[in-house]
Structure formats: C-alpha cells, structure tokens
Biopython code that builds the backbone (N, CA, C, O; Angstrom):
import numpy as np
from Bio.PDB.StructureBuilder import StructureBuilder

atoms = [
    (1, "MET", "N", (-19.967, 223.267, -131.664)),
    (1, "MET", "CA", (-19.969, 221.570, -130.844)),
    (1, "MET", "C", (-19.477, 221.435, -130.058)),
    (1, "MET", "O", (-19.861, 221.385, -128.889)),
    (2, "ARG", "N", (-18.081, 221.300, -130.673)),
    (2, "ARG", "CA", (-16.966, 221.276, -129.876)),
    (2, "ARG", "C", (-17.119, 221.396, -128.357)),
    (2, "ARG", "O", (-16.641, 220.566, -127.583)),
    (3, "LYS", "N", (-17.910, 222.626, -127.919)),
    (3, "LYS", "CA", (-17.679, 223.556, -127.126)),
    (3, "LYS", "C", (-18.628, 223.035, -126.006)),
    (3, "LYS", "O", (-18.304, 222.967, -124.820)),
    (4, "ILE", "N", (-20.003, 222.628, -126.587)),
    (4, "ILE", "CA", (-20.474, 221.736, -126.021)),
    (4, "ILE", "C", (-20.438, 219.665, -125.377)),
    (4, "ILE", "O", (-21.030, 219.140, -124.434)),
    (5, "LEU", "N", (-19.372, 218.992, -126.537)),
    (5, "LEU", "CA", (-19.279, 218.130, -125.884)),
    (5, "LEU", "C", (-17.841, 218.406, -124.698)),
    (5, "LEU", "O", (-17.630, 217.664, -123.738)),
    (6, "LEU", "N", (-17.088, 219.481, -125.012)),
    (6, "LEU", "CA", (-15.925, 219.646, -123.235)),
    (6, "LEU", "C", (-16.907, 219.995, -122.430)),
    (6, "LEU", "O", (-16.856, 219.491, -121.308)),
    (7, "LEU", "N", (-17.886, 220.784, -122.685)),
    (7, "LEU", "CA", (-19.018, 220.902, -121.309)),
    (7, "LEU", "C", (-19.385, 219.657, -121.130)),
    (7, "LEU", "O", (-18.607, 219.372, -120.219)),
    (8, "LEU", "N", (-19.959, 218.752, -121.309)),
    (8, "LEU", "CA", (-20.651, 218.366, -121.301)),
    (8, "LEU", "C", (-19.455, 216.320, -120.789)),
    (8, "LEU", "O", (-19.966, 215.307, -120.312)),
    (9, "ILE", "N", (-18.037, 216.509, -121.148)),
    (9, "ILE", "CA", (-17.347, 215.890, -120.826)),
    (9, "ILE", "C", (-16.305, 216.839, -119.361)),
    (9, "ILE", "O", (-15.362, 216.277, -118.803)),
    (10, "LEU", "N", (-16.599, 217.770, -119.126)),
    (10, "LEU", "CA", (-16.154, 218.772, -118.006)),
    (10, "LEU", "C", (-17.117, 218.249, -116.461)),
    (10, "LEU", "O", (-16.943, 217.908, -115.291)),
    (11, "SER", "N", (-18.040, 218.457, -117.340)),
    (11, "SER", "CA", (-20.209, 218.552, -116.396)),
    (11, "SER", "C", (-19.351, 216.428, -115.633)),
    (11, "SER", "O", (-18.596, 216.162, -114.698)),
    (12, "VAL", "N", (-19.870, 215.766, -116.414)),
    (12, "VAL", "CA", (-19.509, 214.880, -115.980)),
    (12, "VAL", "C", (-17.885, 214.261, -115.208)),
    (12, "VAL", "O", (-18.202, 213.407, -114.380)),
    (13, "LEU", "N", (-17.054, 214.357, -115.228)),
    (13, "LEU", "CA", (-15.368, 214.754, -114.582)),
    (13, "LEU", "C", (-16.136, 215.333, -113.536)),
    (13, "LEU", "O", (-15.826, 214.722, -112.513)),
    (14, "GLY", "N", (-16.894, 216.112, -113.306)),
    (14, "GLY", "CA", (-17.049, 216.999, -111.711)),
    (14, "GLY", "C", (-18.159, 215.857, -111.412)),
    (14, "GLY", "O", (-18.215, 215.394, -110.273)),
    (15, "TRP", "N", (-18.825, 215.509, -112.173)),
    (15, "TRP", "CA", (-20.050, 214.601, -111.076)),
    (15, "TRP", "C", (-19.229, 213.289, -110.596)),
    (15, "TRP", "O", (-19.369, 212.574, -109.604)),
    (16, "VAL", "N", (-18.366, 213.249, -111.625)),
    (16, "VAL", "CA", (-17.849, 211.911, -110.742)),
    (16, "VAL", "C", (-16.505, 211.999, -109.269)),
    (16, "VAL", "O", (-16.012, 211.180, -108.494)),
    (17, "GLN", "N", (-16.394, 213.173, -109.470)),
    (17, "GLN", "CA", (-15.031, 213.196, -108.512)),
    (17, "GLN", "C", (-16.090, 213.610, -107.436)),
    (17, "GLN", "O", (-15.890, 213.196, -106.294)),
    (18, "VAL", "N", (-16.856, 214.144, -107.601)),
    (18, "VAL", "CA", (-18.162, 214.741, -105.927)),
    (18, "VAL", "C", (-18.459, 213.699, -105.523)),
    (18, "VAL", "O", (-18.165, 213.453, -104.353)),
    (19, "SER", "N", (-19.260, 212.525, -106.446)),
    (19, "SER", "CA", (-19.968, 210.933, -106.075)),
    (19, "SER", "C", (-18.510, 210.487, -105.102)),
    (19, "SER", "O", (-18.470, 210.379, -103.876)),
    (20, "HIS", "N", (-17.631, 210.325, -105.863)),
    (20, "HIS", "CA", (-16.468, 209.713, -104.892)),
    (20, "HIS", "C", (-15.970, 210.244, -103.543)),
    (20, "HIS", "O", (-15.777, 209.494, -102.586)),
    (21, "ALA", "N", (-15.762, 211.616, -103.505)),
    (21, "ALA", "CA", (-15.210, 212.092, -102.372)),
    (21, "ALA", "C", (-16.871, 212.090, -100.883)),
    (21, "ALA", "O", (-16.630, 212.055, -99.676)),
    (22, "GLN", "N", (-18.063, 212.127, -101.356)),
    (22, "GLN", "CA", (-18.341, 211.670, -100.789)),
    (22, "GLN", "C", (-18.367, 209.889, -99.609)),
    (22, "GLN", "O", (-18.106, 208.718, -99.885)),
    (23, "LEU", "N", (-18.769, 210.514, -98.462)),
    (23, "LEU", "CA", (-18.243, 209.272, -97.556)),
    (23, "LEU", "C", (-19.639, 208.957, -96.961)),
    (23, "LEU", "O", (-20.419, 209.873, -96.702)),
    (24, "ARG", "N", (-19.897, 207.872, -96.781)),
    (24, "ARG", "CA", (-21.312, 207.035, -96.741)),
    (24, "ARG", "C", (-21.357, 207.144, -95.519)),
    (24, "ARG", "O", (-20.351, 206.826, -94.886)),
    (25, "GLN", "N", (-22.694, 207.691, -94.719)),
    (25, "GLN", "CA", (-23.173, 207.418, -93.864)),
    (25, "GLN", "C", (-23.685, 206.574, -92.862)),
    (25, "GLN", "O", (-24.838, 206.907, -92.590)),
    (26, "LEU", "N", (-23.217, 205.442, -92.088)),
    (26, "LEU", "CA", (-23.901, 204.741, -91.693)),
    (26, "LEU", "C", (-24.604, 204.657, -90.578)),
    (26, "LEU", "O", (-24.168, 205.352, -89.660)),
    (27, "PRO", "N", (-26.050, 203.704, -90.244)),
    (27, "PRO", "CA", (-27.326, 204.257, -89.359)),
    (27, "PRO", "C", (-26.389, 203.846, -88.202)),
    (27, "PRO", "O", (-25.450, 203.053, -88.124)),
    (28, "VAL", "N", (-26.939, 204.606, -87.415)),
    (28, "VAL", "CA", (-26.073, 204.615, -86.112)),
    (28, "VAL", "C", (-26.803, 203.405, -85.117)),
    (28, "VAL", "O", (-26.232, 202.750, -84.246)),
    (29, "ASN", "N", (-28.170, 203.328, -85.510)),
    (29, "ASN", "CA", (-28.687, 201.819, -84.528)),
    (29, "ASN", "C", (-28.068, 200.602, -84.999)),
    (29, "ASN", "O", (-28.637, 199.547, -84.717)),
    (30, "GLY", "N", (-26.893, 200.568, -85.735)),
    (30, "GLY", "CA", (-26.842, 199.875, -86.406)),
    (30, "GLY", "C", (-25.649, 198.392, -85.553)),
    (30, "GLY", "O", (-25.799, 198.192, -84.348)),
    (31, "LYS", "N", (-24.774, 197.683, -86.212)),
    (31, "LYS", "CA", (-24.721, 196.436, -85.321)),
    (31, "LYS", "C", (-23.619, 195.783, -86.467)),
    (31, "LYS", "O", (-23.923, 195.730, -87.659)),
    (32, "ARG", "N", (-22.045, 195.201, -85.849)),
    (32, "ARG", "CA", (-21.762, 194.657, -86.833)),
    (32, "ARG", "C", (-21.197, 193.440, -86.893)),
    (32, "ARG", "O", (-21.139, 192.763, -85.867)),
    (33, "GLY", "N", (-20.620, 192.902, -88.268)),
    (33, "GLY", "CA", (-21.055, 191.618, -87.614)),
    (33, "GLY", "C", (-19.898, 191.106, -88.727)),
    (33, "GLY", "O", (-18.991, 191.934, -88.804)),
    (34, "VAL", "N", (-19.637, 189.463, -89.967)),
    (34, "VAL", "CA", (-19.233, 188.849, -90.189)),
    (34, "VAL", "C", (-20.619, 188.262, -91.194)),
    (34, "VAL", "O", (-21.697, 188.115, -90.617)),
    (35, "THR", "N", (-20.532, 187.996, -92.468)),
    (35, "THR", "CA", (-21.229, 187.145, -93.216)),
    (35, "THR", "C", (-20.608, 186.309, -93.146)),
    (35, "THR", "O", (-19.404, 186.563, -93.094)),
    (36, "GLY", "N", (-20.985, 184.990, -93.105)),
    (36, "GLY", "CA", (-20.860, 183.778, -93.060)),
    (36, "GLY", "C", (-21.330, 182.912, -94.421)),
    (36, "GLY", "O", (-21.714, 183.581, -95.380)),
    (37, "ASN", "N", (-21.311, 181.295, -94.554)),
    (37, "ASN", "CA", (-22.056, 180.791, -95.786)),
    (37, "ASN", "C", (-23.319, 181.734, -96.476)),
    (37, "ASN", "O", (-23.697, 182.720, -95.844)),
    (38, "PRO", "N", (-23.802, 181.480, -97.474)),
    (38, "PRO", "CA", (-24.594, 181.562, -98.370)),
    (38, "PRO", "C", (-25.784, 180.475, -97.811)),
    (38, "PRO", "O", (-25.623, 179.275, -97.591)),
    (39, "LEU", "N", (-27.066, 181.303, -97.647)),
    (39, "LEU", "CA", (-28.044, 180.637, -97.578)),
    (39, "LEU", "C", (-28.713, 180.734, -98.257)),
    (39, "LEU", "O", (-28.430, 181.413, -99.243)),
    (40, "GLN", "N", (-30.450, 179.905, -98.112)),
    (40, "GLN", "CA", (-31.460, 180.158, -99.069)),
    (40, "GLN", "C", (-32.028, 181.949, -99.142)),
    (40, "GLN", "O", (-31.495, 182.560, -98.216)),
    (41, "LEU", "N", (-32.520, 182.441, -99.602)),
    (41, "LEU", "CA", (-33.131, 183.826, -99.239)),
    (41, "LEU", "C", (-34.568, 183.347, -98.614)),
    (41, "LEU", "O", (-35.175, 182.381, -99.075)),
    (42, "PRO", "N", (-34.912, 183.911, -97.819)),
    (42, "PRO", "CA", (-34.398, 184.758, -97.123)),
    (42, "PRO", "C", (-33.597, 184.866, -95.709)),
    (42, "PRO", "O", (-33.812, 185.804, -94.941)),
    (43, "LEU", "N", (-32.873, 184.069, -95.487)),
    (43, "LEU", "CA", (-31.601, 184.070, -94.681)),
    (43, "LEU", "C", (-30.337, 183.894, -94.864)),
    (43, "LEU", "O", (-29.764, 183.096, -95.606)),
    (44, "VAL", "N", (-29.755, 184.993, -93.868)),
    (44, "VAL", "CA", (-28.813, 185.282, -94.484)),
    (44, "VAL", "C", (-28.155, 184.642, -93.004)),
    (44, "VAL", "O", (-28.920, 184.449, -92.059)),
    (45, "THR", "N", (-26.759, 184.348, -92.894)),
    (45, "THR", "CA", (-25.653, 183.777, -91.554)),
    (45, "THR", "C", (-24.642, 185.005, -91.370)),
    (45, "THR", "O", (-23.655, 185.161, -92.088)),
    (46, "VAL", "N", (-25.048, 185.959, -90.199)),
    (46, "VAL", "CA", (-23.741, 186.840, -89.701)),
    (46, "VAL", "C", (-23.164, 186.583, -88.720)),
    (46, "VAL", "O", (-24.018, 186.781, -87.857)),
    (47, "GLY", "N", (-21.999, 186.168, -88.073)),
    (47, "GLY", "CA", (-21.380, 185.194, -87.332)),
    (47, "GLY", "C", (-21.809, 183.755, -87.777)),
    (47, "GLY", "O", (-21.680, 183.075, -88.795)),
    (48, "LYS", "N", (-22.559, 183.561, -86.156)),
    (48, "LYS", "CA", (-22.870, 182.303, -86.126)),
    (48, "LYS", "C", (-24.478, 182.017, -86.453)),
    (48, "LYS", "O", (-24.994, 180.941, -86.754)),
    (49, "GLU", "N", (-25.058, 183.220, -86.311)),
    (49, "GLU", "CA", (-26.447, 183.561, -86.090)),
    (49, "GLU", "C", (-27.111, 182.975, -87.869)),
    (49, "GLU", "O", (-26.406, 182.593, -88.803)),
    (50, "THR", "N", (-28.348, 183.068, -87.848)),
    (50, "THR", "CA", (-28.940, 182.774, -89.044)),
    (50, "THR", "C", (-30.080, 183.341, -88.742)),
    (50, "THR", "O", (-30.879, 183.057, -87.849)),
    (51, "ARG", "N", (-30.113, 184.364, -89.739)),
    (51, "ARG", "CA", (-31.131, 185.885, -89.715)),
    (51, "ARG", "C", (-32.271, 186.055, -90.828)),
    (51, "ARG", "O", (-32.242, 185.410, -91.876)),
    (52, "ASN", "N", (-33.081, 186.796, -90.574)),
    (52, "ASN", "CA", (-34.121, 187.049, -91.265)),
    (52, "ASN", "C", (-33.676, 188.333, -92.037)),
    (52, "ASN", "O", (-33.410, 189.404, -91.490)),
    (53, "LEU", "N", (-33.619, 188.028, -93.710)),
    (53, "LEU", "CA", (-34.140, 189.350, -93.957)),
    (53, "LEU", "C", (-35.321, 189.730, -94.231)),
    (53, "LEU", "O", (-36.300, 189.073, -94.586)),
    (54, "ALA", "N", (-35.178, 190.911, -94.036)),
    (54, "ALA", "CA", (-37.056, 191.688, -93.592)),
    (54, "ALA", "C", (-37.413, 192.599, -95.352)),
    (54, "ALA", "O", (-37.033, 193.546, -96.040)),
    (55, "PRO", "N", (-38.568, 191.260, -95.319)),
    (55, "PRO", "CA", (-39.580, 191.938, -97.077)),
    (55, "PRO", "C", (-38.689, 194.012, -97.107)),
    (55, "PRO", "O", (-38.565, 194.967, -96.340)),
    (56, "GLY", "N", (-38.293, 193.579, -98.690)),
    (56, "GLY", "CA", (-37.812, 195.079, -98.837)),
    (56, "GLY", "C", (-36.211, 195.582, -98.696)),
    (56, "GLY", "O", (-35.664, 196.541, -99.240)),
    (57, "SER", "N", (-35.704, 194.664, -97.840)),
    (57, "SER", "CA", (-34.501, 194.777, -97.459)),
    (57, "SER", "C", (-33.666, 194.626, -98.522)),
    (57, "SER", "O", (-33.844, 193.901, -99.501)),
    (58, "LEU", "N", (-32.259, 195.723, -98.161)),
    (58, "LEU", "CA", (-31.251, 196.268, -98.970)),
    (58, "LEU", "C", (-30.319, 196.221, -98.286)),
    (58, "LEU", "O", (-30.217, 196.611, -97.123)),
    (59, "ILE", "N", (-29.013, 195.399, -99.412)),
    (59, "ILE", "CA", (-27.739, 195.404, -99.452)),
    (59, "ILE", "C", (-26.904, 196.317, -100.378)),
    (59, "ILE", "O", (-26.984, 196.311, -101.606)),
    (60, "PHE", "N", (-25.774, 197.413, -99.345)),
    (60, "PHE", "CA", (-24.850, 197.239, -100.195)),
    (60, "PHE", "C", (-23.441, 197.445, -100.670)),
    (60, "PHE", "O", (-22.723, 196.872, -99.851)),
    (61, "ASP", "N", (-22.914, 197.840, -101.346)),
    (61, "ASP", "CA", (-21.799, 197.090, -101.446)),
    (61, "ASP", "C", (-20.923, 198.249, -100.801)),
    (61, "ASP", "O", (-21.333, 199.260, -100.231)),
    (62, "THR", "N", (-19.741, 197.889, -101.012)),
    (62, "THR", "CA", (-18.316, 198.926, -101.211)),
    (62, "THR", "C", (-18.162, 200.344, -101.485)),
    (62, "THR", "O", (-17.431, 201.172, -100.941)),
    (63, "HIS", "N", (-19.544, 200.535, -103.065)),
    (63, "HIS", "CA", (-19.548, 201.550, -103.411)),
    (63, "HIS", "C", (-20.825, 202.218, -103.708)),
    (63, "HIS", "O", (-20.967, 203.063, -104.591)),
    (64, "ASN", "N", (-22.104, 201.625, -102.612)),
    (64, "ASN", "CA", (-22.643, 201.733, -102.233)),
    (64, "ASN", "C", (-23.800, 202.073, -103.538)),
    (64, "ASN", "O", (-24.330, 203.126, -103.894)),
    (65, "ARG", "N", (-23.920, 200.413, -104.131)),
    (65, "ARG", "CA", (-24.933, 200.072, -105.122)),
    (65, "ARG", "C", (-25.689, 199.077, -104.389)),
    (65, "ARG", "O", (-25.150, 198.504, -103.442)),
    (66, "THR", "N", (-26.367, 198.926, -104.581)),
    (66, "THR", "CA", (-27.698, 197.871, -103.916)),
    (66, "THR", "C", (-27.458, 196.954, -104.805)),
    (66, "THR", "O", (-27.210, 197.218, -105.981)),
    (67, "ILE", "N", (-27.527, 195.418, -104.167)),
    (67, "ILE", "CA", (-26.995, 193.952, -104.794)),
    (67, "ILE", "C", (-28.313, 193.225, -104.133)),
    (67, "ILE", "O", (-29.343, 193.723, -103.678)),
    (68, "VAL", "N", (-27.866, 191.783, -104.260)),
    (68, "VAL", "CA", (-28.852, 191.010, -104.812)),
    (68, "VAL", "C", (-28.311, 189.940, -103.452)),
    (68, "VAL", "O", (-27.141, 189.570, -103.358)),
    (69, "HIS", "N", (-29.242, 189.607, -102.605)),
    (69, "HIS", "CA", (-28.782, 189.073, -101.449)),
    (69, "HIS", "C", (-27.625, 187.699, -102.095)),
    (69, "HIS", "O", (-26.448, 187.760, -101.740)),
    (70, "GLY", "N", (-27.945, 186.880, -102.749)),
    (70, "GLY", "CA", (-26.862, 186.212, -104.135)),
    (70, "GLY", "C", (-25.612, 186.795, -104.183)),
    (70, "GLY", "O", (-24.762, 186.161, -104.810)),
    (71, "SER", "N", (-25.399, 187.472, -103.859)),
    (71, "SER", "CA", (-23.748, 188.822, -104.480)),
    (71, "SER", "C", (-23.034, 188.586, -103.025)),
    (71, "SER", "O", (-21.843, 188.318, -103.180)),
    (72, "LEU", "N", (-23.383, 188.610, -101.849)),
    (72, "LEU", "CA", (-23.491, 189.290, -100.567)),
    (72, "LEU", "C", (-21.709, 187.786, -100.601)),
    (72, "LEU", "O", (-21.639, 186.564, -100.474)),
    (73, "PRO", "N", (-20.961, 188.601, -100.776)),
    (73, "PRO", "CA", (-19.262, 187.564, -100.197)),
    (73, "PRO", "C", (-19.128, 186.886, -98.895)),
    (73, "PRO", "O", (-18.834, 187.556, -97.905)),
    (74, "VAL", "N", (-19.274, 185.918, -98.832)),
    (74, "VAL", "CA", (-18.332, 185.364, -97.260)),
    (74, "VAL", "C", (-17.308, 186.250, -96.514)),
    (74, "VAL", "O", (-16.686, 187.048, -97.215)),
    (75, "GLY", "N", (-17.095, 186.225, -95.422)),
    (75, "GLY", "CA", (-16.144, 186.610, -94.189)),
    (75, "GLY", "C", (-16.325, 188.078, -94.786)),
    (75, "GLY", "O", (-15.313, 188.779, -94.800)),
    (76, "ALA", "N", (-17.596, 188.651, -95.317)),
    (76, "ALA", "CA", (-17.455, 189.960, -95.850)),
    (76, "ALA", "C", (-17.871, 190.918, -94.064)),
    (76, "ALA", "O", (-18.805, 190.672, -93.301)),
    (77, "ASP", "N", (-16.851, 191.906, -93.925)),
    (77, "ASP", "CA", (-16.866, 192.627, -92.526)),
    (77, "ASP", "C", (-17.848, 193.433, -92.802)),
    (77, "ASP", "O", (-17.577, 193.814, -93.941)),
    (78, "ILE", "N", (-19.461, 194.266, -92.270)),
    (78, "ILE", "CA", (-20.627, 194.811, -92.448)),
    (78, "ILE", "C", (-21.076, 195.103, -90.950)),
    (78, "ILE", "O", (-20.783, 194.573, -89.878)),
    (79, "TRP", "N", (-21.853, 196.092, -91.287)),
    (79, "TRP", "CA", (-23.193, 197.152, -90.654)),
    (79, "TRP", "C", (-23.922, 196.573, -91.054)),
    (79, "TRP", "O", (-23.708, 196.149, -92.190)),
    (80, "TYR", "N", (-25.179, 196.213, -90.393)),
    (80, "TYR", "CA", (-26.373, 196.315, -90.597)),
    (80, "TYR", "C", (-27.360, 196.550, -89.606)),
    (80, "TYR", "O", (-27.129, 196.570, -88.397)),
    (81, "GLN", "N", (-28.576, 196.746, -90.193)),
    (81, "GLN", "CA", (-29.583, 197.376, -89.694)),
    (81, "GLN", "C", (-30.583, 196.392, -88.797)),
    (81, "GLN", "O", (-30.305, 195.353, -89.395)),
    (82, "VAL", "N", (-31.320, 196.074, -88.028)),
    (82, "VAL", "CA", (-32.017, 195.490, -87.749)),
    (82, "VAL", "C", (-33.596, 196.319, -87.589)),
    (82, "VAL", "O", (-33.479, 197.310, -86.868)),
    (83, "ASN", "N", (-34.948, 196.118, -88.086)),
    (83, "ASN", "CA", (-35.937, 196.849, -87.840)),
    (83, "ASN", "C", (-37.044, 196.062, -86.397)),
    (83, "ASN", "O", (-36.658, 195.013, -85.881)),
    (84, "SER", "N", (-38.201, 196.656, -85.979)),
    (84, "SER", "CA", (-38.393, 196.092, -84.866)),
    (84, "SER", "C", (-38.851, 194.486, -84.890)),
    (84, "SER", "O", (-38.798, 194.065, -83.734)),
    (85, "ASN", "N", (-39.132, 193.814, -85.496)),
    (85, "ASN", "CA", (-39.592, 192.508, -85.667)),
    (85, "ASN", "C", (-37.631, 191.610, -85.415)),
    (85, "ASN", "O", (-37.674, 190.402, -85.185)),
    (86, "GLY", "N", (-36.608, 192.076, -85.463)),
    (86, "GLY", "CA", (-36.109, 191.109, -85.485)),
    (86, "GLY", "C", (-34.734, 191.193, -86.753)),
    (86, "GLY", "O", (-33.509, 191.095, -86.684)),
    (87, "GLN", "N", (-35.565, 191.387, -87.684)),
    (87, "GLN", "CA", (-35.168, 190.871, -89.287)),
    (87, "GLN", "C", (-34.199, 192.236, -89.787)),
    (87, "GLN", "O", (-34.252, 193.417, -89.442)),
    (88, "ILE", "N", (-33.561, 191.721, -90.473)),
    (88, "ILE", "CA", (-32.217, 192.657, -91.531)),
    (88, "ILE", "C", (-32.632, 193.818, -91.621)),
    (88, "ILE", "O", (-33.187, 194.117, -90.564)),
    (89, "GLN", "N", (-32.645, 194.396, -92.133)),
    (89, "GLN", "CA", (-33.430, 195.725, -93.041)),
    (89, "GLN", "C", (-32.468, 196.035, -93.452)),
    (89, "GLN", "O", (-32.797, 196.144, -94.633)),
    (90, "ARG", "N", (-31.121, 196.368, -93.410)),
    (90, "ARG", "CA", (-30.161, 197.231, -94.592)),
    (90, "ARG", "C", (-28.559, 196.308, -93.684)),
    (90, "ARG", "O", (-28.279, 195.967, -92.535)),
    (91, "ILE", "N", (-27.956, 196.250, -94.938)),
    (91, "ILE", "CA", (-26.595, 195.405, -94.527)),
    (91, "ILE", "C", (-25.711, 196.504, -95.472)),
    (91, "ILE", "O", (-26.229, 197.165, -96.372)),
    (92, "TYR", "N", (-24.625, 196.555, -95.188)),
    (92, "TYR", "CA", (-23.763, 197.229, -95.697)),
    (92, "TYR", "C", (-22.659, 196.751, -95.664)),
    (92, "TYR", "O", (-22.088, 196.528, -94.596)),
    (93, "ILE", "N", (-21.939, 196.400, -97.271)),
    (93, "ILE", "CA", (-20.572, 196.015, -96.976)),
    (93, "ILE", "C", (-19.562, 196.979, -96.669)),
    (93, "ILE", "O", (-19.369, 197.811, -97.556)),
    (94, "LEU", "N", (-18.502, 197.122, -95.079)),
    (94, "LEU", "CA", (-17.240, 197.912, -94.752)),
    (94, "LEU", "C", (-16.894, 198.147, -95.189)),
    (94, "LEU", "O", (-16.354, 197.120, -95.600)),
    (95, "ARG", "N", (-16.293, 199.373, -96.103)),
    (95, "ARG", "CA", (-15.037, 199.763, -96.743)),
    (95, "ARG", "C", (-13.601, 199.665, -95.955)),
    (95, "ARG", "O", (-13.737, 199.889, -94.752)),
    (96, "PRO", "N", (-12.890, 199.514, -96.171)),
    (96, "PRO", "CA", (-11.472, 199.831, -95.093)),
    (96, "PRO", "C", (-11.380, 201.168, -94.685)),
    (96, "PRO", "O", (-10.214, 201.523, -94.515)),
    (97, "GLU", "N", (-11.867, 201.661, -94.562)),
    (97, "GLU", "CA", (-11.578, 202.925, -94.257)),
    (97, "GLU", "C", (-12.970, 203.602, -92.734)),
    (97, "GLU", "O", (-13.001, 204.135, -91.625)),
    (98, "GLU", "N", (-14.121, 202.873, -94.152)),
    (98, "GLU", "CA", (-15.371, 202.865, -92.036)),
    (98, "GLU", "C", (-14.578, 201.539, -91.016)),
    (98, "GLU", "O", (-14.647, 201.726, -89.802)),
    (99, "GLN", "N", (-13.806, 200.166, -91.528)),
    (99, "GLN", "CA", (-13.950, 199.518, -90.578)),
    (99, "GLN", "C", (-12.682, 200.261, -89.545)),
    (99, "GLN", "O", (-12.922, 200.561, -88.376)),
    (100, "ALA", "N", (-11.320, 200.489, -90.200)),
    (100, "ALA", "CA", (-10.563, 201.248, -89.513)),
    (100, "ALA", "C", (-11.482, 202.811, -88.623)),
    (100, "ALA", "O", (-11.070, 203.396, -87.621)),
    (101, "ARG", "N", (-12.195, 202.985, -89.065)),
    (101, "ARG", "CA", (-13.110, 204.123, -88.193)),
    (101, "ARG", "C", (-13.999, 203.547, -87.067)),
    (101, "ARG", "O", (-14.196, 203.997, -85.938)),
    (102, "LEU", "N", (-14.534, 202.324, -87.722)),
    (102, "LEU", "CA", (-15.435, 201.750, -86.429)),
    (102, "LEU", "C", (-14.325, 201.256, -85.575)),
    (102, "LEU", "O", (-14.446, 201.430, -84.363)),
    (103, "ASP", "N", (-12.973, 200.508, -86.148)),
    (103, "ASP", "CA", (-12.566, 199.802, -84.852)),
    (103, "ASP", "C", (-11.795, 201.150, -83.814)),
    (103, "ASP", "O", (-11.091, 201.172, -82.804)),
    (104, "GLN", "N", (-12.138, 201.727, -84.337)),
    (104, "GLN", "CA", (-10.775, 203.182, -83.501)),
    (104, "GLN", "C", (-12.662, 203.698, -82.754)),
    (104, "GLN", "O", (-12.422, 204.296, -81.706)),
    (105, "ALA", "N", (-13.713, 203.659, -82.900)),
    (105, "ALA", "CA", (-14.341, 204.455, -81.993)),
    (105, "ALA", "C", (-15.025, 203.107, -81.172)),
    (105, "ALA", "O", (-16.176, 203.284, -80.773)),
    (106, "GLN", "N", (-14.339, 201.658, -80.868)),
    (106, "GLN", "CA", (-14.563, 201.000, -80.085)),
    (106, "GLN", "C", (-13.781, 200.904, -79.231)),
    (106, "GLN", "O", (-14.000, 200.209, -78.239)),
    (107, "LYS", "N", (-12.196, 201.872, -79.486)),
    (107, "LYS", "CA", (-10.855, 201.901, -78.277)),
    (107, "LYS", "C", (-12.314, 202.817, -77.405)),
    (107, "LYS", "O", (-12.172, 203.258, -76.264)),
]
sb = StructureBuilder()
sb.init_structure("model")
sb.init_model(0)
sb.init_chain("A")
sb.init_seg("    ")
for serial, (resi, resn, name, xyz) in enumerate(atoms, 1):
    if name == "N":
        sb.init_residue(resn, " ", resi, " ")
    sb.init_atom(name, np.array(xyz, "f"), 0.0, 1.0, " ", f" {name:<3s}", serial, name[0])
structure = sb.get_structure()
C-alpha cells in the first residue's frame, strides 16, 4: 500500500513539473494589445478600440487556463487572434517572459 501511494505521489509531482516547464506557443498571426475597461459580452476593449468576441471565443490567463469574459483584467498585456469576420477568436494574457520575448522580436 505504501509503495502504491509513493508511486502515485511521485507521478503527480512529475506531471506538475512537466506541465509547468512547457512553454506556451502563441499563434503566429496574432496581434498585441492592452485590455481596457470591461464591457458587456460580446464586447471587449483592446487599446482604444471596442471589438466583438467571436462566438466560442476563448480567453487564456497566464497559466493557460480558460477564463470568462468578466475575469479579463483591465490593463493586461495581451496577444489576440482575429477571425475572418474581424472578431476576436482567442485572447492570451501575456506572461512577463512572453512580453520580453515579443519586445525582443520587435527590435
């Protein structure tokens, strides 16, 4: 019984380390922006523009978990992807290392 419990604990710890070490790949065809004041769904403010969220759009936090529209923080640095209708399909709240990587790529 102890061996099974130990094996279970070690496998969970190994999974946590692997999942934490993975780097998130941002879509190549995305744009960078900053979130503004919250608006009613399906509207979202990016910079000084008011944009529509596409049906089924996803918002990812810094831990790559999906969050709801109302949890989108004001002033967050984001990477977003637009669909063919000009609606925002995906929003990624950027981590500090992603911000630095994008800053380096712009130079």
